[in-house]
C-alpha positions in Angstrom: 111.2 28.3 172.8 111.8 27.3 169.2 114.1 24.7 167.8 116.8 26.6 165.8 115.6 26.8 162.2 117.0 24.4 159.7 118.3 25.8 156.4 115.6 23.7 154.8 112.8 25.2 156.8 110.3 27.5 155.1 111.1 30.9 156.6 107.5 32.0 156.4 106.6 29.2 158.8 108.9 30.5 161.5 107.7 34.1 161.5 105.5 34.8 164.5 102.2 36.4 163.8 100.8 39.6 165.3 103.7 40.1 167.7 104.3 43.4 169.4 107.6 45.0 168.2 110.5 43.7 170.2 108.3 41.3 172.1 107.4 38.5 169.8 105.4 35.5 171.1 107.4 32.3 171.3 106.5 29.5 169.0 106.4 26.9 171.8 107.6 26.3 175.3 111.3 25.4 175.8 112.2 21.7 175.7 115.2 21.2 178.1 115.6 17.6 177.2 116.4 18.5 173.7 119.7 20.0 174.7 121.5 16.8 174.5 120.4 16.3 170.8 121.7 19.7 169.7 125.1 19.8 168.0 126.0 23.4 168.8 127.1 24.3 172.3 125.5 27.8 171.8 122.2 26.1 171.0 122.5 24.0 174.1 123.3 27.1 176.3 120.3 29.0 174.9 118.0 26.0 175.6 119.3 25.5 179.1 118.8 29.2 179.9 115.0 28.6 179.6 114.0 31.9 178.0 111.2 32.1 175.5 112.8 33.0 172.2 111.1 33.5 168.8 112.4 32.0 165.6 113.1 35.5 164.3 115.4 36.2 167.3 117.2 32.9 167.3 119.8 33.3 164.5 121.2 36.6 165.9 121.0 35.3 169.5 123.1 32.2 168.5 125.7 34.5 167.0 126.0 36.5 170.1 126.0 33.5 172.4 128.9 31.9 170.4 131.0 35.0 171.2 130.3 34.6 174.9 131.0 30.8 175.2 131.1 29.3 177.6 127.8 31.0 178.3 125.8 30.6 181.5 122.2 31.9 182.0 123.4 35.5 182.7 125.4 35.6 179.5 122.4 34.3 177.5 120.2 36.9 179.2 122.6 39.7 178.2 122.8 38.4 174.6 119.0 38.1 174.4 118.6 41.7 175.8 121.0 42.9 173.1 118.8 41.3 170.5 115.7 42.9 171.9 116.9 46.4 172.5 116.0 47.6 169.0 112.4 46.4 169.6 112.4 47.9 173.1 113.3 51.3 171.7 110.6 51.0 169.1 108.0 50.1 171.9 109.1 53.1 173.9 108.7 55.4 170.9 105.4 53.9 170.0 104.2 54.5 173.6 105.5 58.1 173.4 103.5 58.7 170.3 100.3 57.2 171.8 100.6 59.4 174.9 101.6 62.6 173.1 105.1 62.8 174.5 106.5 64.2 171.3 109.7 65.4 173.0 111.0 61.9 173.4 113.5 61.1 170.6 114.8 57.9 169.1 118.1 58.5 170.9 116.2 58.7 174.2 114.5 55.4 173.6 117.7 53.8 172.4 119.7 55.0 175.4 117.0 53.8 177.8 117.0 50.3 176.1 120.8 50.1 176.6 120.5 50.1 180.4 117.9 47.3 180.5 119.4 43.9 181.0 116.4 41.8 181.7 115.4 40.0 178.5 111.8 39.7 179.8 111.5 43.4 180.7 107.9 44.7 181.0 106.6 48.0 179.7 106.9 49.4 183.2 110.6 48.4 183.4 111.3 50.1 180.1 109.5 53.3 181.1 111.4 53.3 184.4 114.7 53.1 182.4 113.5 56.0 180.1 112.8 58.4 183.0 116.4 59.2 184.1 117.6 59.3 180.5 114.9 61.9 179.6 115.5 63.8 182.8 119.2 64.2 182.1 118.5 65.5 178.6 115.8 67.9 179.6 118.0 69.3 182.3 120.9 69.7 179.9 118.7 71.6 177.4 119.2 74.9 179.2 120.7 76.6 182.2 117.3 76.5 184.0 113.7 75.4 183.3 112.8 78.5 181.3 115.9 78.2 179.1 115.4 74.5 178.6 111.7 75.0 177.7 112.6 77.6 175.1 115.3 75.4 173.6 113.1 72.3 173.4 110.1 74.2 172.1 112.3 75.8 169.4 113.7 72.4 168.4 110.2 71.0 168.2 109.1 73.9 166.1 112.1 73.6 163.8 111.3 69.9 163.2 107.6 70.5 162.7 108.0 73.7 160.6 105.4 75.4 162.9 105.2 76.6 166.5 103.8 74.2 169.1 100.1 74.4 169.9 99.2 75.6 173.3 98.4 72.1 174.5 101.7 70.6 173.2 103.7 73.6 174.7 101.9 73.0 178.0 102.7 69.3 178.0 106.4 70.0 177.3 106.5 72.6 180.0 105.2 70.1 182.5 107.8 67.6 181.4 110.5 70.2 181.9 109.2 71.1 185.3 109.3 67.5 186.4 112.8 66.9 185.0 114.1 69.9 186.9 112.6 68.7 190.1 110.4 71.8 190.8 108.2 71.4 193.8 104.4 71.8 193.2 104.3 75.5 194.0 107.3 76.3 191.9 106.0 74.2 189.1 102.6 76.0 189.1 104.3 79.4 188.9 106.6 78.1 186.1 103.7 76.6 184.1 101.6 79.8 184.5 104.4 82.1 183.4 105.3 79.8 180.5 101.7 79.6 179.3 101.3 83.4 179.6 104.6 84.2 177.7 103.8 81.6 175.0 100.3 83.0 174.5 101.7 86.5 174.0 104.2 85.2 171.5 101.6 83.2 169.7 99.4 86.2 169.3 102.4 88.2 168.0 103.2 85.5 165.4 99.5 85.4 164.4 99.4 89.2 164.1 102.6 89.2 162.0 101.1 86.4 159.7 97.8 88.3 159.3 99.6 91.5 158.5 101.9 89.7 156.0 98.8 88.2 154.3 97.1 91.6 154.1 100.2 93.3 152.8 100.6 90.7 150.1 97.0 90.9 149.1 97.2 94.7 148.9 100.5 94.6 147.0 99.1 92.2 144.4 96.1 94.4 144.0 98.4 97.5 143.7 100.6 95.8 141.1 97.6 94.8 139.0 96.1 98.2 139.2 99.4 99.8 138.2 99.8 97.4 135.3 96.3 98.3 134.1 97.1 102.0 134.3 100.1 101.8 132.0 99.9 103.4 128.6 101.5 102.4 125.3 104.3 104.3 123.6 101.9 106.0 121.3 100.6 108.2 124.2 104.1 109.2 125.4 104.5 112.1 123.0 101.1 113.6 123.7 101.6 113.4 127.5 105.0 115.0 127.2 104.0 117.6 124.7 106.6 116.4 122.3 107.0 114.8 118.9 107.1 111.0 118.5 110.8 111.3 117.4 111.7 113.3 120.5 109.8 110.8 122.7 111.7 107.8 121.1 115.0 109.6 121.5 114.4 110.4 125.2 113.3 106.9 125.9 116.5 105.6 124.3 118.6 108.1 126.4 116.9 106.8 129.6 115.2 110.1 130.3 111.8 108.5 130.0 111.7 105.2 132.0 110.0 102.2 130.5 107.7 100.8 133.1 107.2 97.4 131.5 108.5 95.7 128.4 106.3 93.0 126.9 108.2 90.6 124.7 106.9 89.4 121.4 107.7 89.6 117.7 107.8 93.3 118.2 108.5 94.3 121.8 105.9 96.6 123.3 106.8 99.3 125.8 104.4 100.5 128.4 104.8 103.7 130.5 103.6 105.0 133.9 101.2 107.9 133.1 102.0 109.6 136.5 105.7 109.6 135.7 105.1 111.0 132.2 102.9 113.8 133.6 105.6 114.7 136.1 108.3 114.6 133.4 106.5 117.1 131.2 108.1 120.0 133.1 111.5 118.7 132.2 111.0 118.8 128.4 112.3 122.3 127.9 115.5 121.5 129.6 116.0 118.4 127.5 115.5 120.3 124.3 117.9 123.0 125.5 120.5 120.2 126.3 120.0 118.7 122.8 120.5 122.1 121.2 123.7 122.6 123.1 124.9 119.2 122.0 124.0 119.7 118.3 127.4 121.2 117.2 129.3 118.3 118.7 127.0 115.9 116.9 127.5 117.7 113.7 131.3 117.3 114.1 130.8 113.6 114.7 132.4 113.5 118.1 129.2 113.2 120.1 126.9 111.2 117.8 126.2 108.4 120.3 126.4 110.5 123.4 123.1 110.4 125.3 121.5 113.7 126.5 122.5 114.2 130.1 119.9 113.9 132.8 118.8 117.3 133.9 117.5 117.9 137.4 113.9 117.3 138.5 111.9 114.2 139.1 113.5 112.3 136.2 116.9 112.5 137.6 115.8 111.1 141.0 113.0 108.7 139.9 113.4 105.4 141.5 112.1 103.7 138.4 115.0 105.2 136.5 117.3 104.0 139.2 115.9 100.5 139.0 115.9 100.5 135.3 119.6 100.9 135.5 119.7 97.1 136.1 119.9 96.9 132.3 123.0 99.1 132.6 124.3 97.3 135.7 128.0 98.1 135.3 127.2 101.8 135.9 125.9 100.9 139.3 129.4 100.6 140.7 130.6 104.2 140.6 133.9 103.6 142.5 135.0 100.8 140.1 134.0 102.8 137.0 136.0 105.8 138.3 139.2 103.7 138.2 141.2 102.7 135.2 140.8 98.9 135.9 142.8 96.2 134.1 141.3 92.7 134.2 143.4 89.6 133.9 141.6 86.4 133.4 143.7 83.4 134.5 142.2 80.0 133.4 143.3 76.5 133.7 142.4 73.1 135.2 142.8 72.2 138.8 146.4 72.1 140.0 147.6 74.5 137.3 148.8 77.3 139.7 146.1 79.9 139.1 145.9 80.9 142.8 149.6 80.8 143.2 150.2 83.3 140.4 147.5 85.7 141.6 148.6 85.5 145.3 152.2 86.3 144.4 151.0 89.5 142.6 148.6 90.4 145.5 151.3 89.9 148.1 153.5 92.5 146.5 150.7 95.1 146.3 150.3 97.9 148.9 146.7 97.0 149.3 144.3 94.3 148.0 141.4 91.9 148.4 141.1 88.2 147.7 137.5 87.0 147.2 136.7 83.3 147.6 133.5 81.2 147.1 133.7 79.7 150.6 134.7 80.7 154.1 137.1 77.8 154.1 138.9 79.3 151.0 138.9 82.8 152.4 140.8 81.4 155.4 143.2 79.7 153.0 143.8 82.9 151.1 144.5 84.7 154.4 146.9 82.0 155.4 148.6 82.0 152.0 149.2 85.8 152.3 150.5 85.3 155.8 153.0 82.7 154.5 154.2 85.4 152.0 154.7 87.9 154.9 151.4 89.8 154.4 148.9 90.1 157.2 145.3 90.3 156.1 141.9 90.8 157.8 139.0 88.4 157.2 135.4 89.1 156.3 132.8 86.4 155.8 129.0 86.3 156.4 129.4 85.1 159.9 132.9 86.0 160.9 135.1 89.1 161.1 138.8 89.2 162.0 140.3 92.7 161.9 144.1 93.0 161.8 145.2 96.5 162.9 147.1 98.3 160.2 146.4 95.7 157.5 145.6 96.9 154.0 144.7 93.4 152.7 141.5 91.6 153.1 140.4 87.9 152.5 136.7 87.6 152.1 133.8 85.6 150.6 132.5 86.9 147.3 129.3 88.3 148.8 131.4 90.4 151.2 133.2 92.3 148.4 134.0 95.8 149.5 132.6 98.1 146.8 133.6 101.5 148.0 137.3 101.0 149.1 139.8 101.2 146.3 142.7 98.9 146.4 145.6 98.1 144.1 145.0 94.4 143.4 142.0 92.1 143.7 141.4 88.4 143.1 138.1 86.9 142.3 138.3 83.1 142.4 136.2 80.4 140.8 134.7 82.6 138.1 132.8 79.7 136.6 130.3 80.2 139.3 129.0 83.1 137.2 126.8 80.5 135.7 125.4 79.3 139.1 121.7 80.2 139.4 121.9 80.6 143.2 125.1 82.7 143.5 126.0 83.8 140.0 124.8 87.4 140.6 127.3 87.7 143.5 130.1 87.0 141.0 128.7 89.5 138.5 128.7 92.2 141.2 132.2 91.3 142.4 133.8 91.3 139.0 132.0 94.4 137.8 132.2 96.2 141.1 135.5 95.4 142.9 137.3 98.7 143.0 140.9 97.6 142.2 143.3 98.8 139.6 144.3 95.3 138.7 141.7 92.5 139.0 142.8 88.9 138.6 139.8 86.6 137.7 140.5 82.9 138.2 138.4 80.0 136.9 137.9 77.1 134.7 138.1 77.7 130.9 134.3 77.5 130.7 134.1 81.0 132.2 136.0 82.7 129.4 133.0 83.8 127.3 131.1 85.2 130.3 134.1 87.1 131.6 134.8 88.6 128.1 131.1 89.7 128.1 131.5 91.4 131.5 134.7 93.1 130.5 133.0 94.5 127.4 130.0 95.8 129.5 132.4 97.5 131.9 134.6 98.9 129.2 137.7 97.4 130.9 140.6 96.0 129.0 141.0 92.2 129.4 144.2 90.1 129.3 143.9 86.4 129.2 146.4 83.8 130.6 145.9 80.1 130.1 147.8 77.7 132.4 148.4 73.9 132.1 148.4 71.4 134.9 151.7 71.1 136.7 151.3 67.3 136.8 149.6 65.0 134.3 146.1 63.6 134.8 144.9 60.4 133.2 141.9 58.1 133.4 142.4 54.6 134.8 141.7 51.9 132.3 139.9 49.6 134.7 137.4 50.1 137.6 138.8 50.0 141.1 137.3 47.6 143.7 136.5 48.9 147.1 139.1 46.5 148.5 141.7 47.9 146.2 141.7 51.4 147.5 145.1 52.4 148.8 146.6 55.2 150.9 146.2 58.5 149.2 143.0 57.6 147.4 139.8 59.8 147.5 136.5 58.1 147.0 133.8 60.5 145.8 130.1 60.1 146.5 127.3 62.5 145.9 125.3 62.4 149.1 126.0 62.6 152.8 124.4 59.2 153.3 126.6 57.5 150.7 129.7 59.1 152.3 128.9 57.7 155.7 127.9 54.3 154.3 131.1 54.0 152.4 133.1 55.1 155.4 131.3 52.5 157.5 132.2 49.7 155.0 135.8 50.8 154.8 136.2 50.9 158.5 134.6 47.5 158.7 137.4 46.4 156.4 140.0 47.9 158.7 140.8 51.1 156.8 141.5 54.4 158.5 139.1 56.9 156.9 138.6 60.7 156.8 135.4 62.2 155.4 134.4 65.6 153.9 130.9 66.7 153.0 129.0 69.9 152.7 127.1 69.7 156.0 130.4 69.8 157.9 131.7 73.2 159.1 134.9 74.5 157.5 136.7 73.8 160.8 135.7 70.1 160.8 136.5 69.8 157.1 140.0 71.2 157.7 140.5 68.9 160.6 139.5 65.9 158.5 141.7 67.1 155.7 144.6 67.4 158.1 144.1 63.8 159.2 144.3 62.7 155.6 147.2 64.9 154.8 149.2 63.6 157.8 148.5 60.0 157.0 146.4 59.4 160.1 143.7 58.5 157.7 144.6 56.4 154.6 141.5 57.1 152.5 139.3 60.1 152.1 135.6 59.6 151.4 134.0 62.9 150.3 131.3 64.5 148.3 132.1 66.8 145.4 132.9 69.4 148.1 136.5 68.5 147.5 136.2 69.9 144.0 136.7 73.4 145.4 139.3 74.3 148.0 141.0 71.9 150.3 144.3 71.3 148.4 145.1 67.7 149.4 147.8 65.2 148.4 145.4 62.9 146.5 146.9 60.1 144.5 143.8 58.8 142.8 140.2 60.1 142.7 137.6 57.3 142.4 134.0 58.1 141.5 131.5 55.9 143.3 128.7 57.0 140.9 128.4 58.6 137.5 125.4 60.7 138.4 124.1 63.1 141.0 121.0 64.7 142.2 121.5 68.4 141.5 118.5 69.6 143.5 116.0 69.3 140.7 116.8 66.1 138.8 119.1 63.1 139.0 121.4 63.5 136.1 124.8 62.3 134.7 127.9 64.2 135.7 129.0 66.8 133.2 132.5 66.8 131.7 133.3 70.0 133.7 132.2 68.4 137.0 134.4 65.3 136.3 137.4 67.5 135.4 136.8 69.8 138.5 136.6 66.9 140.9 138.9 64.5 139.2 141.5 67.3 138.8 142.1 67.0 142.6 144.1 63.8 141.8 147.8 64.4 141.6 149.5 67.2 143.5 152.7 68.9 142.3 155.5 67.7 144.6 153.5 64.9 146.1 151.9 62.6 143.5 153.2 63.6 140.1 150.8 61.4 138.2 147.1 62.0 139.0 144.7 59.2 138.3 140.9 59.3 137.9 138.9 56.1 138.2 135.5 54.7 138.8 134.4 52.3 141.5 133.8 48.7 140.3 130.2 47.9 140.2 129.0 51.5 140.3 127.7 51.6 136.7 130.2 54.3 135.7 132.5 53.7 132.9 136.3 54.4 132.7 135.7 55.4 129.0 133.3 58.1 130.2 136.0 59.5 132.5 138.6 59.4 129.7 136.3 61.3 127.3 135.4 63.9 130.0 139.0 64.6 130.8 139.8 65.2 127.1 136.6 67.2 126.4 137.0 70.9 125.4 135.3 73.6 127.5 131.6 73.4 126.9 130.0 76.3 124.9 127.4 77.9 127.1 124.0 78.9 125.6 123.4 81.7 128.2 126.1 84.4 128.3 124.2 87.2 130.0 125.5 87.8 133.5 123.0 87.6 136.3 122.1 90.7 138.3 120.1 91.3 141.5 118.9 94.4 143.4 120.8 95.7 146.4 119.6 97.7 149.4 119.8 101.0 147.6 117.6 99.8 144.8 115.1 98.3 147.4 114.9 101.6 149.2 114.5 103.6 145.9 111.8 101.4 144.5 109.8 101.4 147.8 109.9 105.2 147.8 108.8 105.4 144.1 105.8 103.0 144.5 104.9 104.4 147.9 105.0 101.0 149.6 106.7 99.6 152.7 106.1 96.0 151.7 109.2 94.1 150.8 107.1 91.6 148.9 105.6 94.4 146.9 109.0 95.9 146.1 110.4 92.5 145.0 107.3 91.8 143.0 107.6 95.1 141.2 111.3 94.5 140.4 110.6 91.0 139.1 107.6 92.2 137.0 108.8 95.5 135.6 112.5 96.2 135.8 114.5 93.9 133.6 112.9 92.4 130.6 113.5 88.7 130.0 115.1 89.2 126.7 117.4 92.0 127.7 120.5 91.6 125.5 123.0 92.2 128.3 121.7 91.0 131.6 119.2 88.6 133.2 117.6 88.9 136.6 119.0 86.4 139.1 116.7 84.0 140.9 114.9 85.7 143.8 112.5 82.9 144.8 114.0 82.5 148.2 114.0 86.2 149.0 110.4 86.3 148.0 109.6 83.5 150.3 111.3 85.2 153.3 109.7 88.5 152.4 106.3 86.9 152.5 107.1 85.4 155.9 108.5 88.5 157.6 106.7 91.4 155.9 104.1 91.7 158.6 106.5 91.8 161.6 106.0 95.0 163.5 109.1 96.9 164.6 111.3 96.0 161.6 112.1 98.5 158.9 112.0 97.6 155.2 115.7 97.2 155.0 115.7 95.1 158.2 113.3 92.8 156.4 115.6 92.8 153.3 118.5 91.8 155.5 116.4 88.8 156.8 115.6 87.9 153.2 119.4 87.6 152.5 120.2 85.4 155.6 121.5 81.9 154.6 119.0 79.4 155.9 117.8 76.0 154.8 114.2 75.5 154.0 114.7 71.8 154.3 115.3 72.5 157.9 112.3 74.9 158.0 114.7 77.9 157.9 112.1 80.4 156.6 109.7 79.6 159.4 112.6 79.9 161.9 113.6 83.3 160.5 110.0 84.5 160.9 110.0 83.5 164.5 113.3 85.2 165.1 112.1 88.3 163.4 109.0 88.4 165.6 111.3 88.2 168.7 113.5 90.9 167.2 110.6 93.2 166.4 109.1 92.8 169.9 112.4 93.9 171.4 113.3 90.6 172.9 116.8 89.1 172.5 116.9 86.1 170.1 118.4 83.1 171.9 121.1 81.2 169.9 120.3 77.6 169.0 121.7 74.9 171.3 122.2 71.2 170.7 121.7 70.1 174.3 123.3 67.0 175.7 125.4 65.1 173.3 126.4 61.4 173.8 130.1 60.5 173.9 131.5 60.4 170.4 132.1 56.7 170.4 128.4 56.1 171.2 127.0 58.6 168.7 124.4 57.4 166.3 123.9 58.8 162.8 120.8 60.8 163.7 122.6 62.4 166.6 125.4 63.4 164.2 122.8 64.8 161.9 121.1 66.7 164.7 124.4 68.3 165.6 125.0 69.3 162.0 121.6 70.9 161.8 122.1 72.9 165.0 125.5 74.0 163.7 123.9 75.4 160.5 121.3 77.2 162.5 124.1 78.8 164.4 125.6 79.9 161.1 122.4 81.8 160.4 122.2 83.2 164.0 125.8 84.4 163.9 125.2 86.0 160.4 122.3 88.0 161.8 124.2 88.8 165.0 126.7 90.7 162.9 123.9 92.9 161.5 121.6 93.2 164.5 123.8 93.2 167.5 121.1 94.4 169.9 118.7 91.7 168.9 121.2 88.9 168.8 123.4 89.8 171.8 124.7 86.4 173.0 127.4 86.0 170.4 130.0 84.6 172.8 127.5 81.9 173.8 126.8 81.1 170.1 130.5 80.9 169.3 131.1 78.6 172.3 128.3 76.3 171.1 129.7 76.3 167.6 133.1 75.3 168.9 131.6 72.6 171.0 129.7 71.1 168.1 132.8 71.4 165.8 134.9 69.5 168.4 132.2 66.8 169.0 131.5 66.2 165.3 135.2 65.9 164.6 135.6 63.4 167.4 132.7 61.4 166.1 134.2 61.3 162.6 137.6 60.5 164.0 136.2 57.5 165.9 137.2 54.4 163.9 135.3 51.6 165.6 133.3 48.6 164.6 130.0 48.4 166.3 128.0 45.4 167.2 126.7 42.9 164.6 128.7 44.5 161.8 127.5 48.1 162.1 130.4 50.5 161.9 130.4 53.7 163.9 127.6 56.2 163.4 124.9 53.6 164.0 124.2 52.1 160.6 120.6 50.9 160.6 119.7 47.4 159.6 118.3 48.6 156.3 121.5 50.6 155.6 123.8 47.7 156.2 124.4 45.9 153.0 122.3 48.5 151.2 124.2 51.8 151.3 121.8 54.6 150.4 120.9 56.7 147.5 121.7 60.2 146.5 119.4 63.0 147.0 121.2 66.1 148.0 123.5 66.1 150.9 122.7 62.6 151.9 119.1 62.4 151.1 118.6 58.9 149.7 114.9 58.4 149.2 113.0 61.6 150.0 111.4 60.0 153.0 114.8 59.6 154.6 116.0 63.1 153.6 119.3 63.5 155.2 120.5 66.3 153.1 119.6 69.3 155.2 118.8 67.2 158.2 115.2 66.3 157.7 116.2 64.3 160.6 114.5 61.7 162.7 117.0 62.3 165.5 115.2 65.3 166.9 111.6 65.8 168.1 109.0 64.5 165.6 107.0 66.8 163.5 105.9 67.5 160.0 108.3 67.2 157.0 110.5 70.1 156.2 110.3 71.7 152.8 112.5 73.2 150.1 116.1 74.3 150.0 118.4 77.2 150.9 117.3 80.7 151.2 119.4 83.9 151.2 121.2 85.1 148.1 121.8 88.3 146.3 124.4 90.8 145.2 124.7 92.1 148.7 123.7 88.9 150.5 126.7 88.8 152.6 126.3 85.2 153.2 129.1 82.8 153.8 128.7 81.3 150.4 127.3 77.9 149.7 128.6 76.3 152.8 126.3 78.5 154.7 123.6 77.1 152.5 125.4 73.5 151.6 124.7 72.9 149.0 123.5 75.9 147.8 122.6 74.5 144.5 120.0 72.2 145.8 117.4 74.8 146.7 113.7 74.5 146.8 113.2 71.2 145.0 112.5 68.6 147.7 108.8 68.9 147.1 109.0 67.8 143.5 109.2 64.1 144.2 112.4 63.3 142.6 113.6 59.7 142.7 116.6 58.8 144.8 119.9 58.2 143.0 121.2 54.7 142.8 123.3 53.4 145.7 127.0 54.4 145.7 128.4 51.1 147.1 128.7 48.7 144.2 126.2 45.9 143.8 126.4 43.1 141.3 123.9 43.1 138.5 123.9 46.8 138.1 123.9 48.1 134.5 123.8 51.5 132.9 126.0 54.1 131.4 128.4 56.2 133.3 128.8 59.9 133.7 128.5 61.7 130.5 127.5 58.8 128.3 126.3 60.5 125.2 125.8 64.2 125.6 125.5 65.1 129.3 122.4 66.9 130.4 123.0 70.3 131.9 121.7 71.7 135.1 120.5 75.3 134.8 123.4 76.5 136.7 126.0 75.7 134.1 129.4 74.1 134.6 130.1 76.0 137.8 126.8 75.0 139.4 127.5 74.2 143.0 126.3 70.8 144.1 124.3 70.3 147.3 127.4 69.1 149.0 129.4 72.3 149.1 
């Protein structure tokens, strides 16, 4: 046993060398006679107990013993066990790694260490403590051994990003059989059946992967051959048997589709010779139509009227159908048949935009309210109910049908395009600029079939909405509203200890939110939290706690910038920058106004205040300049467009391919030129990734695979690989089992990785429920999925509601030693440094495996996803592999320097002012 270190000792001399984790060798044997010379009773008690203690353990041990004074040997033993439990858990995990027991989690090891009370416990004692813990979890993983094995194998594959090998699957099956107490004969049958079923599934997955690779290779070759076969404009007249002027006129009228446009100083057009040869038979009819139209042109009343399409292949050609993306407004026949009136209502947060539009909607005989989030769709529905109007609900994962109702609240992607109504609301129109979801807003604004359309948004959206109105030929009225309560910037930073009831502290990662919460709870504050990984139900529960006063302070990501109308007195920014999924950048003026505008609520806090956290590096002057800044002029005003299922089907028929990858590749390559003056093709990277993964699955049609490509999944949680596995099960005719979180600890004992694991499973359930609404036969256990979703919602809310201070200063949610005193960085949704990666649960709480990749998949004009919360962050897609540095810590530290948000001209993300952060 060591003598307690003196403050003057060299710490390096007291560090034991080559010690096993959690079981360091003592510096020397205990000296009982020295007890009388020690000034501290705690030191005397430790010495009298006679345990071998290292110098590294001694300071913490003395702190714990002082709390237990007077302390006998048993008290010292318990204190020393507490000191060593972290090391014991590390030893158990190390042993699990060495023996290939990959299903043992950090939570298993920690729970086993908790029940050991012998400070000199051997490896055998620790393993004995682990066995019942592991048995209980493996039993709770499913209703029986088979269900438990499937759940655990799926979890392992989700973490690793690939299915288990046969050897690892067999080892897991043996562990499950043992945990469920199968006798030898039952165990043999179970293992044999599990191995046979897994071998069949493995072969199906391999066959699907081989087929997908072959399809992609064939489609790439097909695309190259097609491109090489294209002919220039100079050959068009000869192939059609027409003059060059006629050919140019027919190309301009859309009768002759341009296969590919090559930008340059002078744009070059290329044409498909097979299409030209087929169109030659239509030339006489075109000339006849032109001759009939000649008198009208001579009178001047038909000068710009194109020649109508006349029968034949040209009228039905899929290429012409797809080329209509450059005349996208015409795609929405029902909306174009109505005499629509557009009303653009702009203003800052808390200016009454929604109130004005909802009042008008509630007086209409029929209508639809389109929101960016499922949470806001629910709020629209409740607002209509408060006005005496019952409305149905439609989101990507949820349907509520009210018999006889003629009003609907929905997410934007669920916009009904073929059911005319009197009034429609399209909220948060600044998301037209969002790279991930902007095309959904284009489709909703252009296509919603309502006689009166109210478009709500920040002033930044005005130029884009004007452009869309002009493309649609719809009259546009503009209404500008002012805030109902003043908003001002605080002149001085706010210290963490100066936060008061009604304040909202804003961070830009899940990790920072939880670290700030932990620090505030340690200081005795009652805290509610909101971040993008939480379900709408949990966010609403946390908001209710803050609204009722049960929680004094709200700690949130910028998720509060949209929805969740809360009585916030003051918004305090804990950082002036964020990681937007690609780069760490300063906040834009629009982001500061959108988030800061949540301060002040008419009728609650008449004076809204926006401040920065002391020591964060952000400047009050930056906030003041941002709040006063005019709307930013956007460089890109072409609305984004994407194909829908009709276009997918038509292109596939035209090119003679059943490959989704081939269809999307042709659309990307040949449909809408990059310098089109009116539109730009929306991002389809994630759809391409999913198409590549599911293209070879037997038993799924082209449009089935397109539906999978639109499903909201997180590639950071290996969502594309999971979709491919689900698709194989679907194609084979087997029901896809909903994800399950297994056994959860009591909320007051939950650690951060267990919370993270529950959030991951909840998001997987979002994708499963999304698919279950589209493939009911393949995803039949919806009641089970909804029950698991409700269980996780309840558990997560109880964990966040728990306001406790843990041992040795950690507060709730199991702050690690490295996190305490060094609250983490800011990659998306809690990432910190990329190695930690909390944003989309790159978690260490589940079974160990390879690192996840990339971001959210599943977008598009008819991607009936539940908005960004089904993705969280929808804006943080596909960038995790680019090695971005972590953002600075959110909790203030002395010595930090640097400008705040918007110092100088803020850098812009590609998504524009409405770009959704990773924390939605």
